[in-house]
N, C-alpha and C positions, 0 to 999 in steps of 0.2 A: 504493500501500500504507499509506503514511504517514497518508493523508488518513482511512483507515478506522480508525485509531487514535482519532480525534478524533468530535466531533458524537454522543457516546453517551448524552447527557441524556435521551434520549426511553426508554432501554432500563435505564440505571442510574440508583438513587437518588442524592440527596448523601446523603453519609456524611463523620462527621469523626473523628479518630482517638480511640482509646478514653479515654473520660474516668474516672479513678478515681473509687471510689464517696467520697459525701460524707463517711462515717463514716471511711474511711482519710484522707482529705485533711484532714481536720480534725486531724490528729495530727501534722501535719509543714508545713513551708514550703516543700514541691518544687514544681515545677509540676504542674498537676492533668492535662495532657492529654497520654497517652504519644504515642511518636513513629509516624507511620506507617511500614507496612513499603512496600518498594520496590515490590511489585505493585500496592498499594493506593493509593498515591501516583499511578503511572501510569494506574489506573483511574479514579481523581477527576478528575486533569487530563484525561483523554481525554472527560469530560463538556462541557469548553468547546464552544461553538458558533462558535469563530474567525469571530465577526460583524465586518461589515466597518467598522462605526463602533463600537470597543470601550469601552462605556461606562465599564468597571472601570478602564480606562487613564486616561480623561479625568475621572474622579472621584478618581484617585490623586494627591495634591498632589505626588508626585515623577513623576509622570506614567510608572511603570515599565511595560516592555514586558510585560504580563500575557499576552497570549494566546500571545506566541512561547515563553515559557519554561513555559506548560503544555503548549504542543506538544512541545517539544523532551523535558519529563517524560515524556509518554505514549509518547514513542518510546525512552525510557531513555536519551536523551542529557544524562546531567545535569550533565556538566562543560560544556557548551555553555549548559545551561540556568541555571547559577550566572554563567557570565560573562555573561550577558543580563542577568540580576539585579543582579549589581554593578555595573554600568556606570551604572545610574540611581540606585543606593541604597547608600549607604556602608554601613549595616549592616540587610542584610535579614532574618538571622536576629533582630533585635532588633523590627522592625516586625512580622515573622511572628507574633511571640508578643504584642505588645500596641498595635499598631493596632486600633482600633474598625473591623474591616471590615464589621461589619454596616451600620455609617454610610456606609462609603467604598465600596471596590472591589467586596466582595459586595453589598453593598445595592444596586447600580447594575447588577449582571449583567444581560443581555438574558434569560437563561432563567429567571432568578429573578423578572422581571416578567412571564415567559408562563406561571407558575406550575409550573416543573418543579423548583425548589429551586436556589439559587446553587451555584456551583462553589466549593468549598472552597478559595479563593485562598491565603489566610492559612497553612493548614496546610501545604499545597504549599509554599509559600514558606521556611516554617520549616523542612521536609524537606530540600529543595536545599542550603540553607545549611550546615545541621547535617552533611548529608553531605560537603560540599566541605572543613568542617574535619576531619572524620574521613579522608578523603581527602589531606591534605594541599595541597589546592589553594588554600588561602587562604594567601598569603605577604605578608610584609611589602612597602611600597611602596618601589622604588628607582627614584628620579628618572634619567633617562637624560641629565641634565647638571645639575651643581649650579649655582646661582645665588648673587651676594653679597648680595641683600637679605635681609632678616629681617622676620619679621611677628610681632607680640605679640598673642596671643589671650585675653582676660580671661574666663573661664570655662570649664570643662571639660565641660559639659553635652553633649547631641546636636549641638546647633547648632554650639558650640566644636570639638567631636571631628570634626565631618564637614568644617568648613573646615579643620583642621589637617591632615587625611588630603588633601584635595584639593591643599593649598598644598605638602605636602612631597612630593607625587607631581610637581609643576612645577618641583621642585628648590630651593625657598626654605627659609631658615633657619626654623622654627617653635617659638617657645615657648609655653607654656599656662601662665597663672596662674589657681589655685584657691583658695578658702578650705579648702576641706576635704582631707583626709588620703590621699584616694583620688580618682582622677579619674572622671567619669561624671555627676556632678550627680545629679538626680532618679532617673536610671538604677537608680544605686547606692543611694543613701539616702531617695528617695521612693516607688520602687515594690517592693512585696513580694516575695519570692522565689518565691511560688505563681503569679505572673505572668511573672516574669523571673529565672531564677537568676544569682546575681551572677558565676559563672565565664563566664558566655556574656558580660558587659561586661567582667572584667577581661582576659581575653585578647584583646579590642579594644584594648584601654588596653598590654597589653604589645606587640601589634605595633606600634602607634604609635611607641612607645619605640625598637623594633627598627629601625623605618624612618628614626629621627633626630629624632623631635619631643621635645623638652625639656618636662617637667612640673615646675613649681614650687608645690608643694602647701603646705597650711597657710601661705597667704600670703593676707593681707587688704589689698586695694589701698586706700588710703588711710592704713594705717596701718604694714604692714611695707614697703612699697614704694610712692611717690607715682603717681599716674596720669599725671604730667607726666615722672616718670624713665621708665616704660614707653614714653612716644611718644620721649624722646630716644634708647632703647635701641634702636627698632625703626623700620624704614623705612615701616611702616604697623600700625594698631593693630585688632582687631574687638573690640567688646563683646558678650559672647555670657552675659552672666552670667544669662539668666534672671529670674523674679519669685519671691521667697520670703519678701515681707511677706505674713504672713496676715491677711486682712480679719477684722475683730473683731466682737463681738456685745456689747451693752449691756443694759441692763435690771436690776432689782432681782437683787442676788447674783452678778453678772457676774465678780466678783472673788475667789468664793470658791475654796479650795483642790479639787483634783479636777477642774478644768475645764482643759483643756489644748487646745493647739494640733495640728491633725493633722500637721505637718511634723514638730514635736517626736516627736510620738507614734511615726511611722514611721520617722523617722530611728534612735529608740532600738532599736525592734524590728530594724532592719537590721544597726544596729551589733552588735547582740547575735548575729545570724546569721555575722557575721565573728569572732566570738570576742573582740570589746572588752569593755573593761573599762567598764560602763554604769551607773554610781551610780544615777540616775533610774530605771532600769529593776528593779534590785536592792532598791530602797527601796520600790518599788509604786507611784511616782509616775506614771510611763509604763509601767504592767504592767497588764492588765486581768483577771488571774488571779484567779477566784473573785467577781469585780465584776459588778453590774450596769450594764451600759455603754450610753450613748445616743450615738448619732453625728447630729449636726446637720449636713445638706446632702444632695445628690443627684446629684452629680457622680461623675465615676472615681475621685476622690481620697477621698471619703466611702465608696465601695464597698471600697476597699483598707483604709481602718480598719477597717469592719465585720468583714471576711472576717479580718484579722489579730487582731483581739479574740476571734473564735471560736476561732482557732488558739492562742490563749494560754488558752482554757480559761476565759473568762469565763462567768459564772453564766447572764446573759442579756444579749442584743444587740439593741437596737432603732435604727431608723434613720427620724429624722423629716426629711418633707421637705414643704414649703408645696405644693406642685402634686401631680397625681395621676401615675401610673405613666407613662402615655403622653406627658407634658411634661416628664418629668425629662432632664436633659441627659446621664447616665452611659450606660454601653452597657446595654442590654437582657440581652445575654449575661452581663454580670457581675452585674447583679440576679438573674438566673435562678439563677446560681452561689452568690450569696449565700443566697438562699432556700432553696435544697438543703441548705447547711450549716447552715440554722439561724437565721438571722437575720429577725427581724420587721421588716417595713415600715410605719411608721404615715403613711400617703398624707394629703396634705392637713392638715397639722399645722407650726405655728410656733411656737419658742419666743418667752415673753414677759418670763422672768426664770426664777430659781433658788430652791430652797428650800435650807436647811440653815444652821448656825451656824459650827461650827468647820471643815467641809469639807461639799461638797455632799451632797446627799441627794434631790434631785429636780429636773426640768424642769418649769416653770410652762408649759403647752402651751395654745393657740388651736386650735379647729379651724376649718378654712378649706373656702371654698367659691371656684370659679373663674368669674369677673367677666367684666366686656367687656374686648377685647384691649387691651394698652397699647401704646407707642410701636413695640416690637420686633414688634407682631402676635400675640404670646403672651398667652393669657387671664390676667389680673390676680388673684392670690389675693386675697379678702376675708374679712375674721375674720366668723365666725358666733356673733354675740351669745350669750352664757350658755352658752356650750358648752365651757369652760373645764376643765382637769383638770391632774394633776399625774403625771407620768411619773417614776417611782423610779429613782434613779440614784446610784452611788457612782463613776464616773467618766463626765464629759462630754467629748466630742471636736468640736472645732469645725473641719469642711472645709467651711468657706464660700468656699473661693477663695483667688486670690492677686492681689497687688498689687506694682507696681517700687517698689523701694527709691528714697530721693532721691539718686540717684547723684552729679549736681553737689554737692550738699551732703555727702555721705559722701565723695567724694574731693577736696574744695575744688577743685573744678574751674569756671573761667568759662568760657562760651562753650559749653557743651554743652549744645544746645538740647532741651528734654524738650516733651512735649504736653501737653495739661490732664489727661489722666490720669496723668501721669507718668512716661510710657514715652518711651523715647530716640526723637526725630524723626529720622527716616531717610529717605532717598528709597526708595520702594516698589521702584523700579527697580535702583538701583546701590548700596543700602545706606549708602550715603554719609551721613555726620551734617555737622554746622555746623562741624566740626573738620576741618582739611585732613589727609588720610591718615588720618583715624579713621572706620570702618564700624561696623555694629551690626547683630545677626541676631538671629533667635528671639524669645521670649517678650517680651524686653526692649523690645523695637520693636511687635509685634501684640498683646501682651497674653496672660495665660496659655492657650495652646493645646496641641496634640498634638505628640506627639514628631516624628511624620512631617514637620509642618511646619518644626519647627526644624530637621532633616537638610534640608530642602529650601533653606531660608533660609541655612545656613551653607555649603550646595554654591555659592548662588547668589552669596553674599557674596564667597566665595574667588575666582571668577571675576572680580568686579568689582575686586579686590584686585590680581590679576594684570594687568587692564587699567589700571590708575592705575599701577602701578609701571614698566609696559611704557610708557606715556606719559612717566613723569619719565625712564628711561633714554633713551628718544627723543631728548627735550628736551637731557639733557647732550651726547649724541652732536653733534647739532645746533650745539650751543653751542661744542663743541671744533674 
């Protein structure tokens, strides 16, 4: 009987939760997709083919047991579905909202490849965990036994929080240090509410605190506390700072007022949503209201910026990207949402400078074409001579990606090895750095990447820290 609930893809078409109209969602920062009803979630989960080699699972960085919890959802066994989902993913309700499923699990679904339309995995994942929260199934971790060791985690982003959860469940004392006034990193200040409403993150933070994780916020390592002090206080340390240094853009007029960094712009908007006092927003410096906005970049951060500007009632919003639509790194679903909301995309365009006197008034743009592939295999953009023009702008947002900060210099630390890209050099299997007892995970090791990879790295690093501390404890016992 249970098997009859599955393999419905030949009879039932793919369906997503209802999406609010573009006009409605332009007016607020609420999430744009409504929740699945129980019947619809079961119906869509039942489209899974339960294939023997689940490509959805193998292409998920966390290797989530997707076919299993889809089957349980189709059978109405939601608590079991949640437990299966939670077993491999610290924050399934977050991944269900912000993972680029079109590039990962859903993009590699077998029935998608056969032309039947992929299973709506992300929406079902979100439904399962939101139901679990509503039903009270999500509870703080209570370790079976408390251990004497403590771990200090630098960075309260997804990697650091995932590690904190795993280590606390194992009974360790965990302290998380972060420069911001709220834990969550980019989940809180980098990703807009229309993709991830902030209460979703804050309730996880509250649960970690309830489980015994200590947060030391507004704490700049190297200023408020030294890295050496943190090492002295703890038996092991995990560096999970992420990468926050924005890539810059030169050219004539690059220093004009009105040209801002994406992270500053998004942080101001998110702080405003919390009700914080944000002078840069109120003064208009980091506010798009009534302005002609140009966003430079083609990744997910650029999509967050253009869609935020629309909601701030910008006069016009244009996104410049040097390649074409098919070659952009951002989610195609996000591009479609942005277009629906009124964003204009200028494909095959690149900035070469800025116009203006007291403040920016325009972007000098070169039209591009795609030439021969570069070292990465992607076609390299080439400037078309004589095809320049000026895109008028009152606010220019640079969304060109992020690079690591110079941590050894910032923290005054000798012996912490970094790569030629500035990322912390760590063993890819154990996450161990060049310093004994110091581990690193997430973007600060792999470079700017996805939240789901940071969660994976944080969980793996926690396992390595437990092994390291176990070895030290064993050595102490042997010596005694």
